[in-house]
C-alpha positions in Angstrom: 0.0 0.0 0.0 1.4 3.4 -1.0 2.1 5.7 1.9 1.3 9.4 1.3 3.5 11.9 3.1 2.4 15.2 4.5 3.9 17.7 6.9 0.7 18.1 8.9 -2.4 15.9 9.3 -5.4 17.6 10.9 -8.1 15.2 12.2 -11.5 16.9 12.4 -13.1 19.5 10.2 -14.0 22.0 12.8 -13.0 25.5 13.7 -9.9 24.4 15.6 -8.4 22.4 12.7 -9.3 25.1 10.2 -7.7 27.8 12.4 -4.5 25.9 12.9 -4.3 25.1 9.2 -4.9 28.7 8.3 -2.2 29.9 10.7 0.3 27.4 9.4 -0.5 28.2 5.8 0.1 31.9 6.4 3.4 31.1 8.1 4.6 28.6 5.5 2.5 28.3 2.3 4.5 25.4 1.1 3.7 23.2 4.1 1.8 20.1 2.9 -1.4 19.6 4.9 -4.2 17.2 4.9 -7.5 17.5 6.8 -9.7 14.5 7.3 -13.3 14.7 8.5 -15.4 11.6 9.6 -18.7 13.2 8.4 -19.6 14.1 4.8 -19.1 17.8 5.3 -17.0 20.0 7.6 -18.2 22.1 10.5 -21.3 19.9 11.2 -20.5 18.7 14.8 -19.4 21.0 17.6 -18.6 23.9 15.2 -22.1 23.9 13.6 -24.0 27.1 14.4 -26.9 25.1 16.0 -24.5 23.1 18.1 -22.7 25.9 20.0 -23.5 29.1 21.7 -22.4 31.4 18.9 -21.3 34.0 21.5 -18.0 35.7 20.9 -17.0 34.7 24.4 -15.2 37.8 25.8 -16.2 37.7 29.5 -18.5 40.6 29.0 -21.7 38.7 29.9 -20.7 35.3 31.2 -21.0 35.5 35.0 -19.4 32.1 35.5 -16.1 33.7 34.3 -16.1 35.8 37.5 -16.5 33.3 40.3 -17.1 34.2 43.9 -15.1 32.5 46.6 -16.4 31.4 50.0 -15.5 34.8 51.5 -17.5 36.6 48.9 -14.6 37.9 46.9 -15.1 38.1 43.1 -12.2 37.0 40.9 -11.9 38.7 37.5 -8.7 37.0 36.3 -10.4 34.4 34.1 -12.6 37.1 32.5 -9.5 39.1 31.7 -7.7 36.1 30.2 -10.7 35.1 28.0 -11.3 38.7 26.8 -7.7 39.1 25.8 -7.8 35.7 24.0 -10.9 36.7 22.1 -9.2 39.9 21.0 -6.5 37.7 19.4 -9.2 35.9 17.4 -10.6 39.2 16.3 -7.2 40.3 15.1 -6.7 37.2 12.9 -10.2 37.5 11.4 -9.7 41.2 10.7 -6.4 40.4 9.0 -7.9 37.7 6.9 -10.8 40.0 5.9 -8.2 42.6 4.8 -6.4 40.0 2.7 -9.7 38.8 1.2 -9.0 35.4 2.7 -12.4 35.8 4.5 -15.5 37.4 3.0 -17.4 40.4 4.3 -17.6 40.2 8.1 -21.4 39.9 8.1 -21.0 36.4 6.6 -19.7 35.1 9.9 -19.7 37.8 12.6 -22.2 40.4 13.6 -22.5 43.1 16.3 -24.7 41.9 19.1 -24.6 43.6 22.5 -23.6 41.4 25.4 -25.6 41.8 28.6 -25.6 40.2 32.0 -29.1 40.3 33.7 -29.9 39.4 37.3 -32.8 39.8 39.7 -33.0 39.8 43.5 -31.2 42.1 45.9 -28.2 39.9 46.4 -27.7 39.2 42.7 -28.0 42.9 41.9 -25.3 43.7 44.5 -23.1 41.0 43.0 -23.5 42.4 39.5 -22.8 45.9 40.7 -19.5 44.8 42.4 -18.5 42.8 39.4 -19.1 45.8 37.2 -17.0 48.1 39.3 -14.1 45.6 39.4 -14.2 45.0 35.6 -14.8 48.6 34.7 -11.5 49.6 36.2 -9.6 47.5 33.7 -9.1 48.8 30.2 -10.4 45.6 28.6 -13.8 46.4 30.1 -13.7 50.2 30.2 -16.8 50.4 27.9 -19.1 48.3 30.1 -22.3 50.0 31.3 -24.4 49.2 34.4 -28.0 50.1 35.1 -30.7 49.1 37.5 -33.1 51.8 36.0 -36.2 50.2 34.5 -36.4 52.7 31.7 -32.8 52.1 30.7 -33.2 48.3 30.9 -36.3 48.5 28.8 -34.3 50.3 26.1 -31.6 47.7 26.3 -33.8 44.6 26.2 -37.4 45.6 25.5 -38.7 42.0 25.1 -37.5 41.0 28.5 -39.0 43.9 30.4 -42.6 43.5 29.2 -45.0 43.0 32.2 -42.2 42.4 34.6 -43.0 42.9 38.3 -42.2 46.6 39.0 -41.2 45.8 42.6 -38.6 43.2 41.6 -35.0 44.4 41.9 -33.3 43.9 38.6 -30.0 45.1 37.0 -27.9 44.5 33.9 -24.5 45.3 32.5 -24.0 45.9 28.8 -21.1 46.1 26.2 -22.5 47.4 23.0 -19.8 45.9 20.7 -20.3 42.3 21.7 -20.6 39.8 18.9 -22.5 36.8 17.5 -20.2 34.4 15.6 -21.4 31.8 13.1 -18.5 29.5 13.7 -19.8 27.0 11.1 -19.8 29.7 8.4 -16.4 30.9 9.5 -14.9 27.5 9.4 -16.3 26.8 5.9 -14.9 30.1 4.6 -11.4 29.3 6.2 -11.3 25.9 4.5 -12.6 27.3 1.2 -9.6 29.6 1.2 -7.2 26.8 2.2 -8.4 24.7 -0.7 -7.1 27.3 -3.1 -3.6 26.2 -2.1 -2.1 23.2 -3.9 -0.4 22.2 -0.6 -3.8 21.6 1.2 -6.0 18.6 0.8 -9.5 17.9 2.4 -10.9 14.4 2.7 -14.4 14.1 4.1 -16.2 10.8 5.0 -12.8 9.7 6.2 -11.9 8.4 9.6 -8.7 7.6 11.4 -8.5 3.9 12.5 -5.0 3.8 13.9 -1.9 5.8 14.8 1.6 4.6 15.2 4.8 6.5 15.9 7.7 5.7 13.6 11.4 5.6 14.4 11.9 8.9 12.5 9.5 10.6 14.9 6.7 10.9 12.3 3.3 9.2 12.6 1.9 6.5 10.4 -1.8 7.0 10.4 -4.3 4.6 8.9 -7.4 6.3 7.5 -10.5 4.7 6.0 -12.9 6.0 3.3 -16.3 5.4 4.9 -18.0 5.2 1.5 -15.7 2.7 -0.1 -14.2 1.1 3.0 -10.8 1.5 1.4 -7.8 2.1 3.7 -5.0 4.5 3.1 -1.8 5.2 5.0 -0.5 8.7 5.7 2.9 9.5 7.1 2.7 12.8 8.9 5.4 14.9 10.6 2.8 16.4 12.9 -0.7 15.3 13.8 -3.4 17.5 15.3 -6.4 15.9 16.9 -9.1 18.5 16.7 -12.0 16.1 16.5 -14.1 17.6 19.3 -15.5 14.8 21.4 -13.7 12.3 19.3 -10.3 13.7 20.2 -10.0 11.7 23.4 -10.4 8.4 21.7 -7.7 9.2 19.2 -5.4 10.6 21.8 -5.7 7.3 23.7 -4.9 5.4 20.5 -1.7 7.4 20.1 -0.4 5.8 23.3 1.7 8.8 24.2 2.6 9.0 28.0 1.0 12.5 28.2 -2.4 11.0 27.5 -2.4 8.9 30.7 -5.1 9.6 33.2 -7.3 11.7 30.9 -11.0 10.8 30.6 -14.2 12.6 29.5 -17.6 13.4 30.9 -20.1 14.0 28.1 -22.9 16.6 28.4 -25.6 17.1 25.9 -27.5 20.4 25.2 -30.8 21.6 23.9 -32.2 25.0 22.9 -35.7 26.4 22.9 -36.0 28.1 19.5 -38.5 30.8 18.8 -41.0 30.2 16.0 -42.5 33.7 16.0 -40.8 36.2 13.7 -42.5 39.2 15.5 -40.9 38.1 18.8 -37.5 37.6 17.1 -37.5 41.2 15.9 -37.9 42.6 19.4 -34.7 41.2 20.8 -31.2 42.0 19.5 -28.7 41.0 22.1 -27.2 38.1 24.1 -28.4 38.3 27.6 -26.8 35.9 30.1 -28.0 35.1 33.6 -26.6 33.1 36.5 -26.3 29.3 36.2 -28.5 27.1 38.4 -26.7 25.6 41.5 -24.8 22.5 40.3 -25.1 23.3 36.6 -22.1 23.0 34.3 -20.7 26.3 32.7 -22.2 25.3 29.3 -25.6 25.5 30.9 -25.5 29.2 31.9 -29.0 30.4 30.7 -29.2 33.0 28.0 -31.7 34.6 25.7 -29.7 34.8 22.6 -30.0 36.6 19.2 -28.2 34.6 16.6 -27.5 35.1 12.9 -27.3 31.6 11.4 -26.5 31.2 7.7 -27.5 34.8 7.3 -30.9 34.6 9.0 -31.8 35.9 12.5 -32.9 33.5 15.2 -33.8 33.7 18.8 -32.7 30.9 21.2 -33.0 30.3 24.9 -31.0 27.8 26.9 -29.1 25.7 26.7 -30.7 22.9 28.7 -28.2 20.3 29.7 -28.7 16.6 29.8 -26.7 13.4 30.4 -25.5 11.3 27.5 -23.0 8.6 26.8 -22.2 9.9 23.3 -19.1 11.9 22.8 -20.4 13.4 19.5 -23.8 14.4 18.3 -23.4 11.8 15.5 -21.5 9.4 17.7 -22.2 6.2 19.5 -23.9 5.5 22.8 -20.8 3.3 23.6 -18.4 6.2 23.4 -18.2 6.8 27.2 -17.8 3.1 28.0 -15.1 2.6 25.3 -13.2 5.6 26.7 -12.6 3.7 30.0 -9.0 2.5 30.2 -6.8 1.1 33.0 -4.8 4.4 32.8 -7.8 6.6 33.5 -10.0 4.4 35.7 -8.8 6.0 38.9 -9.5 9.5 37.5 -13.0 8.6 36.3 -14.0 7.0 39.6 -12.6 9.9 41.6 -14.4 12.5 39.5 -17.6 10.4 39.6 -17.6 10.2 43.4 -17.3 14.0 43.7 -19.8 15.0 41.1 -22.9 13.0 41.9 -24.9 16.3 42.3 -24.0 17.2 38.7 -25.0 13.9 37.4 -28.4 14.1 39.1 -28.8 17.7 37.8 -28.2 16.6 34.2 -30.6 13.7 34.4 -33.2 16.0 35.8 -32.7 18.5 33.0 -33.1 15.7 30.4 -36.4 14.6 31.9 -38.0 18.1 31.8 -41.3 18.7 30.0 -41.7 21.4 27.4 -43.9 23.5 29.8 -41.2 23.3 32.5 -38.5 24.6 30.1 -40.8 27.5 29.0 -41.4 28.3 32.7 -37.6 28.8 33.1 -37.6 31.0 30.0 -40.3 33.2 31.6 -37.7 34.3 34.2 -36.1 36.1 31.2 -39.1 36.8 29.0 -42.3 36.9 31.2 -44.7 36.7 28.3 -43.2 33.6 26.7 -45.9 31.3 25.4 -45.4 27.5 25.0 -46.6 27.5 21.4 -44.0 30.1 20.2 -41.1 27.9 21.0 -39.9 24.4 20.0 -37.0 22.3 21.2 -33.9 21.7 19.2 -30.9 19.4 20.1 -27.6 21.2 20.4 -24.2 19.7 20.3 -22.3 17.4 22.7 -19.5 18.6 24.9 -17.0 16.3 26.6 -15.7 17.9 29.8 -12.1 16.9 30.8 -11.4 14.5 33.6 -7.8 14.4 34.7 -5.7 13.0 37.5 -5.8 14.7 40.9 -3.8 13.6 43.9 -6.4 14.8 46.4 -9.6 13.3 44.8 -8.1 10.8 42.4 -9.7 12.6 39.5 -11.3 16.0 38.9 -13.7 17.5 36.3 -12.5 20.5 34.4 -14.7 22.9 32.5 -12.2 24.6 30.2 -10.1 23.6 27.2 -6.7 22.0 27.4 -4.0 21.1 24.9 -2.3 17.7 25.4 0.9 17.3 23.4 3.7 14.8 23.1 7.0 15.9 24.6 8.6 15.9 21.1 5.8 18.0 19.7 4.9 15.5 17.0 1.2 15.2 18.1 -1.3 17.4 20.0 -4.9 17.1 20.9 -7.4 19.7 22.1 -9.8 18.5 24.8 -12.6 20.2 26.6 -15.3 22.7 25.9 -16.1 26.4 26.9 -14.9 28.9 25.8 -13.8 26.7 22.9 -14.3 28.2 19.5 -14.0 31.9 20.7 -10.4 31.4 21.7 -9.5 29.1 18.9 -6.8 31.4 17.6 -5.0 31.7 20.9 -5.4 27.9 21.5 -3.8 27.2 18.1 -1.0 29.7 18.6 -0.3 27.7 21.8 -0.1 24.5 19.7 2.3 26.1 17.3 4.5 27.4 20.1 4.7 24.0 21.7 4.9 21.8 18.5 6.7 24.1 16.1 8.9 25.8 18.7 12.0 26.1 16.6 10.2 27.6 13.6 8.1 30.1 15.5 11.3 31.6 16.9 12.7 32.3 13.4 12.5 35.9 12.2 10.4 34.9 9.2 7.7 33.1 11.2 7.7 35.7 13.9 7.3 38.6 11.5 4.5 36.8 9.6 2.5 36.0 12.7 3.0 39.5 14.1 1.6 40.9 10.8 -1.5 38.8 11.3 -1.9 39.4 15.0 -0.2 42.7 16.0 -0.4 41.9 19.7 1.5 38.6 19.3 4.1 38.2 22.1 2.7 41.1 24.1 0.0 41.3 26.8 -3.3 43.0 26.1 -4.0 42.7 29.8 -1.0 44.8 30.8 -0.6 47.1 27.8 -3.6 49.5 27.6 -2.1 51.5 24.7 -1.6 48.4 22.5 -5.2 47.2 23.4 -6.6 50.5 22.3 -4.8 50.3 19.0 -5.8 46.7 18.1 -9.4 47.0 19.4 -10.0 50.2 17.4 -8.8 48.4 14.2 -10.7 45.1 14.7 -14.0 46.9 15.6 -13.6 48.9 12.4 -12.6 46.1 10.1 -15.2 43.7 11.4 -18.0 46.3 11.5 -18.6 45.8 15.3 -18.7 49.5 16.3 
């Protein structure tokens, strides 16, 4: 059997693989790359617009990014880090728009104000304190706060209709928040990559095995699902960006760094509005506080979306328990992921997260009327008939080794890479796609460390991302410069 040689093999046709391929192509247009996707088209699993939040996660509205400790202190560090990372994504997208490698911004990103909304005396006080802490930092200098009913009605008219006038409510707002159709973005990135003779896309293709060769490369067996024919690929570097499928492939690689990792799958569902007149009355992303015991992906929000160019209004997501690692996966995924190397981690995490499991099962068993009742906390006039339920994507939260508990559940994203940098996998969920550019820069720095240090690569990535190598958290002047440019280029002002 003939072995095809490539410099980079990207497994998974989602936003992570597309972003990494785009960066590498910009850094070295002659680099031979192949992307393989198990499904018949790209960006139809976690990256699909209906399968993710679509929020340009910047910490503006997501209250779970500013946790409160037992002493009542609010930490803003994660919100700062996520905001700075999203600014990196905006810089790359702006550069690609300017180079005509991406189409007009409205094809994939649209200005949609980001609001946090709370009710009740204690929650209003929390939001006020959060606002004051964030407002002091240049990253959040444009955030507004109000507990005035007239102002809130102007910001979110749909949500303020027939609300109890005695109820204490408050909101914060950043006007240049964004809605991102990551499915459309990914398809546009890959469309541009396909113009290069050094890039090849194979859909309906799955990886069946990986083996490290003596020369440090990887021999990867792939199968054409339609013809069942097998092919062998020799790759200098392999990226496992297959969403919930990345863990299985990472385990197949056998690298020591994969030991102890497991996954906890969570499903999601949206209430989707059927009534065009209601959709017209809301034009923002309004996030509330998550229910006690809920995972971060279940933070409730009433969400304006632009999906494939059309406006939509969603509420949710409602979480549920599943054993699938992918929306189009197998119910055996969870069981097949159990290995001797991660059994201790899985058992430890399971013992310490029983409340979460019960919460997810309870969510999955809800009736439609119960879900709409939750919606009415945001939109008091919501009628059952105006909304229907749609299944969202699957997210596989990371389980990793922990000396204290045996295993712990993580709710972020994590890169797992071999020591020699020949293979890397991205595991986890939120904030996911929004920080894809920073995540893939991290992959390049770990796995192409010698090349990224060269003057040529450094200058090229600096041209794409002007803040590269510097801190937007610490350098307010640099932040002002890059933000002014990206808001202008991407039409987010």
